[in-house]
N, C-alpha and C positions, 0 to 999 in steps of 0.2 A: 725799509729804512729803519725800523725799530725792532728791537729784540722782543718786546712785549707790548701789549696794547696800552693806550693812554686812557685812564678812567676819567670821564667827564662828569663833574658834579659842580653845580653852581656855575660860577664864571671860571673857566679853565683856560689859561693862556698857553699856547703852543707856538714857540718862536723857532722859525727855520732860518738859519743864518746863511745857508748856501743858496745863491740866487737861482740856479737852475732847478734845484730841488723844490724851492719855494714856488717857482713858476709851474713846475710839474704838479705840485700838490693842488694849486689853485685850478689848474686845468682839469685835474681829476675830480674836483668838486663840480665843475661845470658838466663834466661827462659822466658823473656818478650814475651808475645803473643799479638795478635791483639784484643782479646776479654776478656780473663780471666786473673787471677793473682792478687796478692796483689798490685803490682806496677801499677799505672795508670799515664800515661803521655799524656796530651792532649793540643790542641792549644787554641787560644783565643776564638774560637767558640765551645769549649768543645767537639771537635772531637778527639777521641783517636788516637794517633799516631800508625802507624803500625810498626812491628818489623824491617822491612826493611828501615824505615825512621830514625832509630837510628844508630849512629856510636860510639861504645864504645872502648876506648883505655885503656888497663890496662898495657901492656908492651910498653912504648913509644919507646924505642930504637929498640925493636923487631918488631915494626909495619912496614909492607912492603908498602912503598909509591908507589912502582911500581907494584901494584897488577893488575891482568888482567882487572878488571872492570874499574880501573882508566886509564890504558893505552888505553883501547878501546875508552873512551871518548876523550882522548888527540888525538888519531889518527883521530877521526872524525873531530875534530876542525882543525887539521893540513891539512886534506883533503880539508876542506872548504876554508882554507887559500890559498892553492895552486890553487883551482878552481877559486878563485877571481883574479888570475893572469894568463890569457889565454896563454901568451907566455911561462911561466914557465911550466904550465900544459902540453902544447903541446910537449915541449922539453922532459919532463920526460916520457911522454907516448911513444914518438918516440924511446928513448933510451931503454925503457923497452921492446918495441916491437922487437928491434934489438937483445937484449939479449935473449929473448924468442925464436926467430928464430934460433939463433946459437945453443942453447941448444936442440931445436927440431931436428936439423940435427944430433947432436951427439946421440940423443936417437934412431934415425932410424938406426944408425950404431952399436948400442949396441947388444951384443949377446942375451940378453933376451928382449922380447917384453915389452916395457915401454910406459907409457902415462903420460901426464901432463895436468894441467888445466891452464887457463889464469890467470895471476896475476893482482889483483887490486892494487890500491895505498896503501890501508891499509895492504895488504899482503906484499907489499914492505917495509912498515914501520916495520912490524914484523921481516922480514928477516934482516933488518939493525939493529935490536935490539934498536930502538929508545926508550929512557926511560928518566925519570926524573933524572937529575944529582944530586947526593947526596954529599953535602959538609959540612955535619954537624959534629961538634966535641963535642957538648954538648947536654944535654937533652932539654935545652931551644930552641936551633936552630931546633931540630927535632920536637918540639911541634909546632913551627911556620910553618914548612914544612907540617905537618899534617893538619893545618888549610888551607893552600893553596890547598892541595889535596881535602879537604872537600868542597871547593868552586866548584870543578868540578863535584861533585856528586849531581846532581840536585834533586834526589829522597830523599836525606838525609835531615832531618829537625832539628836534634839535635846532637851535638857533645858532648861526655861525656869522661872526663879524670878521672881515678882513681888514687889517691895518688900522684898527680902531685905536691902538696904542699910540699912533702918531698924532692923534687929535685931542686926546684927553689928558688933563693934568693928573698928578698922583691922587689928589683929593677927589677928583671926579671919578677916577677909576675905583677908588674905595667905595664911593657912594653907589657907583654902578654895580659893584659886587654885592653890596648890601641889598640893593634893589632886586637883583636876581635871586638872592637867597630868600628874601621876603616873599617872593612870588613862586619860589620853588621851581625855577626855570633853568634847565641845563643850557649853558652858553659856551661855545668854543670860540676863542679869539685867536686868529691866525695873524702873526706879525713877522716882520723881518728882523726887528731889533728888540732886545729885552727892555723892559721898563719896570718901574716899581709901582706898587699900589694894590696888587692882588696877592692873596694868600697862596694861590696855586699857579706856578709858572714852570713850564718845562721847556728847556732850551736844547735844540739839536744843532750841533756845530757842523762845520764843513766836512768833518770826518765821520759824521753820523754817530757822534758820541753825545750822550746826555750830560750837559755841563751842570745843569741845576735842575732840581726837582723838589719843589716845596709842596709836599703832599700831606 
């Protein structure tokens, strides 16, 4: 579809105006593989990105920022934070030991033979249902939340939003762009229609001609 690759830096908008090509592109994102396929995404060293290195968001409000993979990384960071404070870690472990001992006594007195395993700090975090607090009222706020989550996913190399331009105002898009630049995150925005607000927008028309390229 393109004569040359599109360089993605910061927030890069790629507008595909032809409906079938747009649908084909989105389908290629879903079916993106590490080796084959029409869509090729690679780094500055021409190394093809793996499917697990892409994070594609189509339903912004429906995206679960508290997914198991994200929470697992947060729990590990929280565990390291507690480990850096010996007094706090010792106190938590003592209290956890006391609770375990009490439950163990009750298990021995139960009518059915029961057993239990020792609880690690991460298990305690899960039991307490520690999660990201969601206070978003708008699509814009949720988009910023997703960027914060993306920073925690070390294996992810590229964040992709589909049709985000249909939901954000010009001022919100500018703020969105500034936010991605501040955190040095590469973001690709795929839309059907052009919009204002970003420094870098590439438009592919129905004849596969680049109409605008603000690079």
